[in-house]
C-alpha positions in Angstrom: 33.8 -6.5 7.2 33.3 -9.7 8.7 33.7 -13.4 6.3 31.7 -16.1 7.3 31.9 -19.5 5.6 28.3 -21.3 4.9 27.6 -24.6 3.1 24.6 -25.3 1.3 24.4 -28.5 -0.7 27.8 -29.7 -0.3 29.0 -26.3 -1.9 31.0 -23.7 0.7 30.3 -20.0 -0.1 32.3 -17.1 1.1 30.0 -14.5 2.8 31.4 -11.1 3.5 28.6 -8.9 5.8 28.6 -5.4 5.6 26.2 -2.7 6.7 23.1 -1.8 4.0 23.7 1.4 2.5 20.7 3.7 3.7 18.0 3.6 1.1 14.7 6.4 0.8 11.9 4.9 1.9 9.9 3.6 -1.5 6.4 4.9 -2.6 3.5 3.6 -0.9 0.9 2.0 -2.4 -2.9 3.3 -1.6 -4.7 -0.2 -1.6 -5.0 -2.0 2.1 -2.6 -5.2 2.1 -4.9 -8.4 2.7 -4.7 -9.6 6.3 -3.9 -13.4 5.1 -0.3 -15.0 3.7 1.1 -13.5 0.5 4.0 -15.0 -1.4 4.6 -13.9 -4.4 7.5 -15.2 -6.9 11.1 -14.2 -5.0 13.1 -12.5 -6.8 17.0 -13.4 -5.9 18.9 -11.4 -8.0 22.2 -13.3 -8.9 22.2 -15.1 -5.8 20.6 -18.9 -6.5 17.2 -19.6 -5.3 18.0 -22.2 -3.1 20.7 -20.5 -1.5 18.7 -17.4 -1.1 16.1 -19.3 0.5 18.5 -20.9 3.0 19.7 -18.0 3.8 16.2 -16.3 4.2 15.3 -19.2 6.5 18.2 -18.8 8.5 17.5 -15.1 8.7 14.3 -15.2 10.1 14.4 -18.3 12.3 17.5 -16.9 14.4 16.2 -13.1 14.7 16.7 -11.2 17.5 13.8 -11.4 19.8 12.9 -7.9 21.2 10.5 -8.1 23.9 8.3 -5.2 24.7 6.6 -4.2 27.9 3.2 -5.4 28.4 1.3 -2.1 27.8 -2.2 -1.5 30.6 -5.0 -0.1 28.0 -5.0 4.0 29.1 -9.0 3.9 28.2 -10.3 2.1 30.7 -10.5 2.3 34.6 -8.4 0.2 36.5 -11.2 -2.4 37.3 -11.3 -2.9 33.8 -14.5 -0.8 32.8 -15.7 2.0 30.7 -14.2 5.3 32.8 -17.8 6.4 32.8 -19.4 3.2 34.1 -16.9 3.4 36.9 -17.4 7.3 37.5 -20.9 6.5 38.2 -20.2 3.9 40.2 -18.4 5.5 42.5 -20.6 8.6 42.5 -23.3 6.2 43.9 -21.1 4.5 46.2 -20.5 7.7 48.0 -24.0 8.8 47.9 -25.3 5.7 49.6 -22.4 6.0 52.3 -23.5 9.2 52.9 -26.9 8.6 53.2 -26.8 5.8 55.3 -24.7 7.7 57.5 -27.0 10.5 57.6 -29.6 8.0 58.5 -28.2 6.8 61.4 -26.0 9.0 63.1 -25.8 7.8 66.4 -25.1 4.1 65.4 -21.8 2.7 63.3 -22.4 1.6 59.9 -20.7 -1.6 60.2 -19.2 -3.3 57.2 -20.3 0.0 55.0 -18.0 2.5 56.7 -14.7 0.3 55.6 -16.2 1.0 52.0 -13.4 3.3 50.0 -15.2 5.8 48.5 -13.2 5.0 45.4 -11.6 7.7 42.9 -13.9 10.5 42.1 -14.1 12.1 38.7 -15.7 13.6 36.9 -19.4 12.3 35.7 -20.0 15.0 33.0 -16.7 13.8 31.2 -18.8 10.6 30.3 -19.3 9.7 26.7 -22.2 10.3 24.7 -24.0 7.3 22.6 -24.5 3.9 22.6 -24.4 2.3 25.9 -23.3 5.4 27.5 -24.3 7.6 30.5 -25.8 10.7 31.5 -24.4 12.8 33.7 -25.1 12.2 37.0 -27.5 14.5 38.8 -27.3 13.5 42.3 -29.6 15.1 45.0 -31.0 14.3 48.5 -34.5 13.6 48.5 -36.9 16.5 49.0 -39.1 15.9 52.0 -41.7 18.2 50.6 -42.1 15.6 47.5 -43.0 13.0 49.8 -45.5 14.7 51.5 -47.1 15.6 47.7 -47.2 11.5 46.8 -50.2 10.4 45.6 -49.2 7.6 44.3 -46.1 4.9 44.9 -43.2 5.9 42.6 -39.4 5.8 42.9 -37.3 9.1 42.3 -33.9 7.5 42.8 -31.2 5.0 43.5 -27.9 6.0 44.9 -29.2 9.9 44.1 -29.4 8.7 40.7 -32.9 9.8 39.2 -32.4 8.2 35.5 -29.5 5.6 34.5 -28.8 3.8 37.5 -25.9 1.2 37.5 -26.0 -2.1 39.4 -23.4 -4.5 39.8 -22.8 -7.3 42.2 -19.0 -6.5 42.6 -17.9 -5.2 46.1 -17.5 -2.3 46.9 -20.4 -1.3 44.6 -23.4 -4.0 45.5 -25.2 -1.6 47.6 -28.2 0.6 46.6 -30.7 2.9 48.1 -33.9 3.2 46.4 -35.9 6.4 47.8 -39.5 7.2 46.3 -43.0 7.3 48.4 -45.8 5.1 49.4 -43.6 1.9 49.3 -45.9 1.1 52.6 -44.6 -0.8 55.3 -44.7 -4.2 54.8 -41.7 -5.8 52.4 -42.7 -6.8 48.8 -40.2 -7.8 46.0 -37.8 -6.3 44.2 -36.0 -7.6 40.8 -34.0 -6.2 37.8 -35.8 -7.3 34.6 -34.2 -6.5 31.0 -35.6 -3.5 29.1 -38.1 -4.9 26.5 -37.1 -1.9 24.2 -33.3 -2.9 24.1 -34.2 -6.7 23.3 -33.2 -8.4 20.0 -34.3 -11.7 18.0 -32.8 -14.3 19.9 -32.5 -12.5 23.3 -33.8 -13.7 26.7 -35.6 -11.8 29.2 -33.6 -11.9 32.1 -34.8 -11.1 35.9 -32.5 -10.6 39.1 -33.8 -10.7 42.2 -32.4 -7.9 44.8 -32.4 -8.8 48.6 -32.9 -6.3 51.3 -29.9 -5.4 53.3 -31.0 -6.0 56.6 -35.0 -7.1 58.2 -35.7 -3.5 58.5 -34.0 -1.5 54.9 -37.7 -1.6 54.2 -39.3 1.9 54.4 -42.3 3.9 53.4 -39.9 6.3 51.6 -36.6 4.1 51.2 -35.5 0.8 50.3 -31.8 -0.4 51.1 -30.9 -3.9 48.8 -28.4 -5.7 47.1 -27.6 -8.3 44.3 -26.2 -11.8 45.1 -22.3 -11.3 45.1 -22.2 -14.8 43.3 -23.7 -13.6 40.2 -21.7 -14.8 37.2 -22.2 -15.8 33.5 -24.5 -12.7 32.7 -23.7 -10.1 30.3 -24.2 -6.5 30.8 -27.8 -5.7 29.8 -29.9 -2.5 30.3 -32.7 -3.1 32.9 -35.8 -1.4 34.6 -35.9 -1.5 38.2 -39.3 -3.0 39.5 -40.7 -2.3 43.0 -43.4 -4.9 43.9 -45.5 -3.6 46.5 -47.3 -6.0 49.3 -50.4 -5.3 47.6 -48.9 -6.3 44.0 -48.8 -3.1 42.6 -45.3 -2.4 40.7 -43.3 0.4 39.9 -40.3 0.8 37.6 -37.5 3.1 37.2 -36.5 2.5 33.2 -33.4 2.3 31.7 -30.9 1.1 34.3 -27.9 -0.6 33.5 -26.7 -4.3 35.1 -23.0 -4.4 34.8 -21.4 -7.9 35.4 -18.5 -8.3 37.5 -15.4 -8.8 35.8 -13.1 -11.7 35.6 -9.6 -11.6 35.6 -7.7 -10.8 32.3 -7.2 -13.7 30.1 -4.6 -14.2 27.2 -6.3 -14.7 24.0 -5.1 -17.4 22.4 -6.2 -16.1 18.7 -7.6 -13.2 16.4 -9.3 -13.9 13.1 -7.6 -12.7 10.1 -11.0 -10.7 9.6 -10.4 -8.6 12.8 -6.7 -7.3 11.0 -6.2 -4.4 8.8 -2.6 -4.9 7.6 -1.0 -1.7 6.2 -0.5 -1.6 2.5 3.2 -0.7 1.6 5.7 -1.4 -1.3 9.1 -2.5 -2.5 10.3 -0.9 -5.8 6.9 -0.3 -6.7 5.8 -3.2 -6.0 3.5 -5.2 -3.4 6.1 -6.9 -0.5 6.9 -10.5 -1.4 6.1 -11.8 2.0 2.9 -11.0 4.0 1.8 -13.2 6.4 -0.2 -13.3 9.4 -0.1 -16.2 11.5 -2.9 -16.5 14.9 -2.0 -18.5 16.8 1.6 -18.5 15.7 3.0 -22.3 14.9 6.6 -23.7 14.6 8.9 -23.3 11.7 11.6 -23.6 10.0 11.8 -19.9 9.5 10.1 -18.4 12.5 11.9 -17.6 15.7 11.7 -20.6 18.4 9.7 -17.9 21.0 7.0 -17.1 18.8 5.0 -20.0 20.5 2.5 -18.8 22.7 1.8 -15.6 21.3 -1.7 -14.5 20.1 -0.2 -13.4 16.5 2.2 -13.1 14.4 3.0 -11.0 11.5 5.7 -11.1 8.7 6.8 -8.8 6.3 10.0 -9.6 4.1 11.6 -8.6 0.6 14.6 -8.6 -1.3 14.1 -4.7 -1.7 13.3 -2.2 0.9 10.1 -1.3 1.9 8.9 1.6 4.0 7.2 1.7 7.5 3.3 1.4 8.4 1.1 0.6 11.0 -1.5 -1.9 11.4 -5.0 -2.3 13.0 -6.1 -4.8 15.2 -10.1 -4.1 15.6 -11.6 -5.9 18.5 -15.5 -4.6 18.1 -16.8 -7.5 17.9 -15.6 -9.7 20.8 -18.7 -10.5 23.0 -20.5 -7.7 24.7 -18.9 -6.3 27.9 -15.5 -7.5 26.7 -12.7 -5.3 26.1 -8.7 -5.0 25.5 -7.1 -4.9 28.8 -3.4 -5.3 27.9 -0.9 -5.7 24.8 2.5 -6.8 24.6 4.4 -6.3 21.3 7.7 -7.9 20.6 9.6 -7.3 17.5 12.2 -9.5 16.0 15.5 -8.0 14.3 16.9 -10.4 11.6 20.2 -12.4 11.7 22.5 -11.7 9.1 24.5 -14.7 7.8 27.6 -12.7 8.2 26.3 -11.4 11.7 23.8 -9.6 14.0 25.8 -6.1 13.8 25.6 -6.3 10.1 21.7 -5.1 9.9 20.2 -1.5 10.0 16.6 -0.6 11.8 14.2 1.8 9.8 10.9 3.3 11.4 10.1 3.4 14.8 7.4 1.2 16.7 4.8 2.3 18.8 1.5 1.0 20.2 -1.5 3.1 20.1 -5.3 2.6 21.7 -8.7 3.5 21.8 -11.9 1.2 24.0 -11.9 -1.3 20.9 -8.5 -0.9 18.9 -5.1 -0.9 19.1 -2.5 -0.4 16.7 1.2 -1.3 16.1 3.1 1.4 13.9 5.7 -0.7 12.5 9.4 -0.5 11.3 11.2 -2.6 9.1 15.0 -4.2 9.3 17.9 -4.6 6.3 20.2 -7.2 6.0 23.1 -6.7 2.9 25.6 -9.3 2.6 28.2 -10.2 -0.6 28.8 -13.4 -1.2 32.0 -12.9 -3.7 32.8 -13.1 -6.4 29.2 -11.7 -7.5 26.6 -12.9 -5.6 24.6 -10.6 -3.0 22.2 -11.5 0.1 19.5 -8.4 0.8 16.8 -8.8 3.3 14.4 -6.1 4.5 12.2 -7.3 6.9 9.4 -6.8 9.9 8.7 -9.3 12.3 6.5 -8.9 15.3 4.3 -10.7 17.4 1.4 -9.8 19.5 -0.1 -11.0 23.0 -3.4 -9.6 23.9 -5.0 -9.6 27.2 -8.7 -9.0 27.3 -11.5 -8.9 30.6 -14.8 -9.1 30.4 -18.3 -10.4 32.4 -17.4 -13.0 34.8 -18.4 -16.5 33.6 -19.1 -15.7 30.0 -16.9 -16.4 26.7 -14.6 -13.5 24.9 -16.1 -14.2 21.5 -19.3 -15.3 20.4 -18.5 -18.2 18.4 -16.5 -20.8 20.6 -12.9 -21.8 19.5 
């Protein structure tokens, strides 16, 4: 037991702090709680309303921060790409290095020899669906195919016969186009947005590719790269077009352009429409306070270190309520942008009688997939007695999230400017 004297409006109150008795979690409500501020009439029991509000503001504003660790998104490869894309690039890079070595065994490969082969993974495990890659089918060109070639055509890019992936990011920005009847006089090569994937308002993009060396154009193969300084472009589906010296064009459809990725950025805000706060109830009624603020601003009932966080979620009530799980949906980020990492920090309320008078319930955890993360949250309870007949009861759950995202270099993470 701890005794503390507090003064409000000239009146002194003797507070006796005691650990809250454990109570079973109340029933959960089925309907979803809104993701915006909700404030219902506060039931203060027999404690004067003004005093209760002061004690509640004190308990929340002096909450003890329990900072979580910054967690990387386990759904991403180390370079911030979808694992299927990273796997495809690693396989293509390995093919180019091997093919280059095979075609020039007596001379050093120069800078290419020092390129890391990258982590090898099974491309057959790539996810299917929009924007996914088919399994790689890497193979060496068959000499008989070149002999039997009756007209110019592209057979593969870095061993991939379909769905070739292009990026300006090193060390993957090297491509071996294999085919036949390209001629001996260099023409022009470019990537062009696939017309079948263009939507209303989209612009047609064309990116030229450059020869690796002056003798990189051969009748059966061409070695090229992209401008390594490309930025400001999103990922897009493209056709590879080889224009021969005589003006004829050959095309490999359904390739992918993957922009270089920039450094992770801390999001300044998360729209409320992207957040679904879990339903919960206290004594068979909605929780009195459910508040979502992004970005957090200073307030008398907020801890001082919430400034700089991406978002703040606060729940509080005079009665206990059960734990829950909030969902943060980032599927509406700009194309190519994904969650890179998240840090969740929770706050234990300061009980008027001392911090050790609070009791925690429920567990805290973060869950992931490519475009969402979830926060499983618990709650804290604070109970104090004020003689002769007053009680202060507060159940609360406070946490902040800091969210880092990554995406195409030189583009905005959200379609609409802040």
